C-alpha positions in Angstrom: 17.9 -83.1 -56.7 20.7 -81.6 -56.9 21.1 -78.1 -59.4 22.9 -78.2 -62.4 26.5 -77.3 -63.2 26.1 -74.0 -65.0 29.0 -70.9 -66.6 28.1 -67.7 -64.3 27.4 -65.9 -67.5 24.6 -68.5 -68.4 22.4 -67.7 -65.3 23.6 -63.3 -65.6 26.3 -63.4 -63.0 30.0 -62.7 -63.6 33.0 -65.8 -63.8 35.4 -62.6 -63.0 33.8 -61.1 -59.5 32.8 -64.7 -58.5 37.0 -64.8 -58.4 37.3 -62.6 -56.1 34.9 -64.6 -53.5 38.7 -66.9 -52.7 40.6 -64.2 -51.9 38.2 -63.6 -49.3 37.8 -67.3 -48.0 41.3 -67.8 -48.2 42.1 -64.7 -45.8 40.5 -65.8 -42.7 41.9 -68.9 -42.8 45.2 -67.1 -42.8 43.8 -65.1 -40.3 43.2 -67.6 -38.3 39.1 -67.1 -37.7 38.1 -69.8 -39.6 39.8 -73.3 -39.5 38.5 -74.1 -43.8 35.5 -73.1 -44.7 33.5 -73.9 -48.5 31.3 -71.2 -50.7 28.3 -72.7 -53.0 26.2 -69.8 -55.4 23.7 -71.3 -57.5 21.2 -68.8 -59.4 18.5 -70.2 -61.3 19.1 -74.1 -60.2 22.6 -74.0 -61.7 25.9 -74.4 -60.1 27.9 -71.8 -60.8 30.6 -71.5 -58.3 31.9 -73.8 -55.6 35.3 -73.5 -53.3 37.1 -74.7 -50.3 39.7 -73.7 -48.3 41.3 -75.1 -45.2 41.7 -77.5 -43.5 38.8 -79.9 -41.5 40.5 -81.4 -40.0 43.7 -79.7 -38.3 45.2 -82.5 -36.2 45.7 -84.7 -39.2 45.7 -82.1 -41.7 42.6 -82.9 -43.8 41.8 -80.8 -46.9 38.1 -79.0 -46.6 36.0 -80.8 -49.1 32.7 -80.1 -51.3 30.8 -82.6 -48.8 32.8 -81.8 -45.2 29.8 -83.0 -43.2 30.2 -79.7 -40.8 27.5 -77.9 -37.6 24.8 -75.6 -39.9 24.3 -73.7 -36.0 21.6 -71.7 -37.1 20.2 -73.7 -40.3 18.2 -75.1 -37.8 16.1 -72.1 -37.1 14.6 -72.2 -41.0 14.1 -76.6 -39.8 12.7 -75.4 -35.7 10.1 -72.2 -37.4 9.1 -75.1 -40.2 8.8 -77.2 -38.0 5.8 -75.3 -35.2 4.1 -73.9 -38.7 3.5 -77.8 -39.1 1.5 -78.3 -36.2 -0.6 -74.9 -36.4 -1.8 -75.6 -40.0 -2.8 -78.8 -38.3 -4.4 -76.3 -36.5 -3.1 -77.2 -32.5 -2.8 -73.7 -32.0 -2.8 -70.2 -33.4 -0.9 -67.8 -33.9 -1.5 -65.2 -31.1 -1.8 -67.5 -29.1 0.5 -67.1 -25.4 2.7 -70.2 -25.1 1.8 -70.2 -21.5 -0.9 -72.9 -23.2 1.5 -75.0 -23.1 4.7 -73.9 -21.6 3.1 -72.6 -18.5 6.3 -71.2 -16.7 6.8 -68.3 -18.7 3.1 -67.1 -16.8 4.0 -64.0 -14.9 7.3 -62.2 -16.4 8.6 -59.6 -15.2 10.8 -57.0 -17.5 13.5 -55.1 -15.9 13.4 -52.0 -16.6 16.9 -51.0 -14.3 18.6 -51.8 -11.0 21.5 -54.2 -11.5 21.7 -57.2 -10.7 21.8 -57.7 -7.0 19.0 -55.5 -7.3 17.2 -55.5 -9.9 14.0 -52.9 -10.6 11.1 -54.6 -12.6 7.9 -54.6 -13.5 5.6 -57.2 -15.0 5.0 -58.0 -18.5 1.7 -56.4 -19.7 0.4 -59.8 -21.6 2.2 -63.1 -22.0 4.8 -64.1 -24.9 3.1 -65.6 -28.0 3.7 -67.7 -30.7 4.0 -64.0 -33.5 6.3 -63.4 -30.9 8.7 -66.1 -30.7 9.2 -66.2 -35.1 9.6 -62.4 -35.0 11.7 -62.0 -32.0 9.9 -60.3 -30.0 9.2 -62.2 -27.1 11.5 -60.1 -25.0 13.8 -62.7 -24.4 18.4 -62.3 -25.1 21.1 -64.5 -25.7 23.9 -64.7 -22.9 25.9 -65.1 -25.8 25.9 -61.1 -26.4 26.9 -60.3 -23.4 25.0 -56.4 -24.1 23.3 -55.9 -21.3 21.9 -56.6 -17.5 19.9 -59.6 -19.2 22.9 -61.6 -21.1 25.0 -61.1 -17.4 21.9 -63.2 -16.5 21.7 -66.0 -18.3 25.0 -67.0 -18.3 25.5 -67.0 -14.8 22.1 -68.7 -14.3 23.7 -71.3 -17.4 20.8 -70.2 -19.6 23.2 -71.6 -22.5 22.2 -74.2 -25.3 25.2 -74.5 -27.1 27.6 -75.9 -24.1 25.0 -77.5 -21.3 24.6 -80.7 -20.7 21.4 -81.3 -19.0 17.8 -81.3 -20.5 16.2 -79.0 -23.5 13.6 -78.3 -21.1 15.3 -77.7 -17.4 17.3 -74.8 -19.9 14.3 -73.2 -20.9 13.0 -73.3 -17.4 15.8 -71.5 -16.5 15.3 -68.9 -19.5 11.9 -68.7 -17.7 12.7 -67.3 -14.2 14.6 -64.5 -15.7 13.2 -60.6 -16.5 12.6 -60.2 -20.1 14.3 -57.1 -22.1 11.5 -55.6 -22.9 7.7 -56.1 -23.1 6.3 -58.6 -25.7 5.7 -57.4 -28.1 7.5 -54.0 -28.1 11.4 -55.3 -29.4 12.9 -56.6 -31.8 16.1 -58.1 -30.2 17.4 -61.3 -31.0 17.3 -64.6 -29.1 16.4 -67.8 -27.5 13.0 -67.6 -29.1 14.2 -71.0 -31.1 15.7 -72.5 -28.6 11.9 -72.0 -27.1 10.2 -73.1 -30.3 12.2 -76.6 -29.7 10.2 -76.9 -26.7 7.3 -76.4 -28.2 7.1 -79.0 -31.0 8.1 -81.2 -28.3 5.0 -80.4 -25.5 3.2 -80.0 -28.6 3.7 -82.5 -31.0 4.5 -84.7 -27.7 7.7 -86.3 -29.5 11.3 -85.5 -28.5 12.6 -82.6 -30.8 15.5 -84.1 -32.6 13.2 -87.5 -33.5 10.1 -84.8 -34.9 12.9 -82.4 -37.3 14.2 -86.2 -38.2 10.9 -87.9 -39.1 8.6 -84.7 -39.9 11.1 -83.6 -42.1 14.8 -84.2 -42.5 14.1 -87.6 -43.8 11.0 -86.6 -45.9 13.0 -83.9 -47.8 15.9 -86.5 -48.3 18.2 -85.0 -46.3 21.1 -88.0 -46.2 23.7 -85.8 -44.6 21.0 -83.8 -41.9 20.8 -85.3 -38.3 
């Protein structure tokens, strides 16, 4: 169901302040940070601001429009979390179950405590990673693109990169399981590839490829006709 078009003041917002978004958008385009972008503000079921700036196709000079289809990047995270929780609701696992029930490659993990790339110092993980750890980014996993720690570097060198990989989700998850953890499971929050691992778990537990599960169980039932 689409939101109705309304005035900002009708829902307690300011038309003048919403217009301040426009120069911010144009600034990103002018600086070359984004080729184009769309911004929509809605409140209480009403769209009160919708604007597009820049180009959706640089080579052909086509403008960004309200219905331009773009990659949703990290908005796959709520879809993935929804998928794994649907399987939880079906009683297929508990949130504090170790993921090693389904991914034995994560058994006997090590945690980095010092050393160098050639001679890393590690200690045994005190317990296995749980589903709750993955959902809350407290698993001890990390992301190679952040380039902030030695483990991040290991991820890059070992090909734990989901965005550009030309192999399967299962293979990249297996590579991640061969790297040390950044912290003990449950001990620290750290943005990570946890949601990617959850996506693989969806496939393993459901017996369906991850993209098929999202398409058949979430995207199509919700009528998300422009999402795939």
